[in-house]
N, C-alpha and C positions, 0 to 999 in steps of 0.2 A: 728497170733490174734488165743487169746482164745475166742469160744465159753463157756458158761457156762451157766447148765435152771435148775432151777428147778420143781417139784410139786407143786404146788400154794397149793392145799390141805392138803400138806404133804412138810412143809418148808427146812426139815432133809432131804427131796431127792434130789441130784443134782448130774448131771455131766458134765463132759468140754468134747470139740471140740477143737479140734487144729487147725491147720490150717497152722502152718510154717509161717515163710514170703513172704508175698505175695507185688507184684508191683501195679501200677495204674492202672487198666485196668484185670487183671490176676482173674484169679481161683482157688480155690488151693485144694488138696486131704487132708483129714484130716486124725486123728486118735479119736474114740469118749471113753471115758474112764468113768463108771461111776459107785461111790459109793454109794448103799444103804442108808447109813444114813448120807452123807456128809460129811463125812472126819471134822468136827470142820472148814469147811470155811464158813462163814457167811459174814466179811467184805464186799466182790466185790457188793454184793445182797442191804448194806446197807445206808444209805445216808440221807441227811438232805428235800430227794425231798418235795414237799405237796399233799399226793395220797388219795386218797377216803378213806371214811371209808373203810376197809374189801377189798380194792385192798394191791395189793402186787409185790414187784419186781419181773420178772419172768423169764428175763432171760439178758446179762451186755454181755456187747465184749467189749472185753480187750485186748489190743497191747501196744507198746511202738514203740518208734524212735528212728535216732543213735544217737539224739540228750541226749534219755534217759532222756524223758518225758515220763510220762505214761498214757494212754489213757484207758476212761469208757466209754461208752455209754451204757445206760439202758434203759427196756420196761418195760413199765408194766400189768397185767393182770386188766380188771377190774372186781369187786365184784358184786356178784351176777348171773355170767352168767353164761347158760349150760354148763359141759364138754365138750360140742364137741365143745363150741365156740374156738374157736382162734385167739379170738382178740388181739391186744397187740397195744399200746400206747408210741411213743419214746418221753424220757423224754433230756432233755437239755443236752447235752458233759459236761464230768467232768477230769480235766486235775489233775494229781499231779508230779511235779518238784521242783528238786532241787535249789535251789537259798538262796543268802545269807537270805531273807525275811523268806527262807519256808525250815528249812535247813532239814529234813524230809520228807520223802514220806507218804502219805495218808495210812489209813491202809491194805486197801484193794490194795493196790501197792506194799507193799510189803508183800501179801499171799505166801506160800514157797509151796503150793501145786497147785499152780495156777502156778508161775513162772521156777518151779523148773525145 
């Protein structure tokens, strides 16, 4: 599982925390990797979400299962709250799956820096 988080004040700054393979109920040890300017990864944070004005997706969790389905869970930070307030609100889960009707994964599921 990959956890990506970005600085809402400067969306070019983000980092990855990798948890590896987890089974239900397991807690994992991870490895954090941070890039000061984002390294060009933006698609995991993008989507057709209906966010309030000024709000931005701050955290995404990305994972894939044995059937090669890619899942994305997003959390957004409300606009206009103090910097020390860590409020996050969850968004509906997103899935990218190769099928006859959908032959390619969504951009966030093909992000090379996330899945390398």
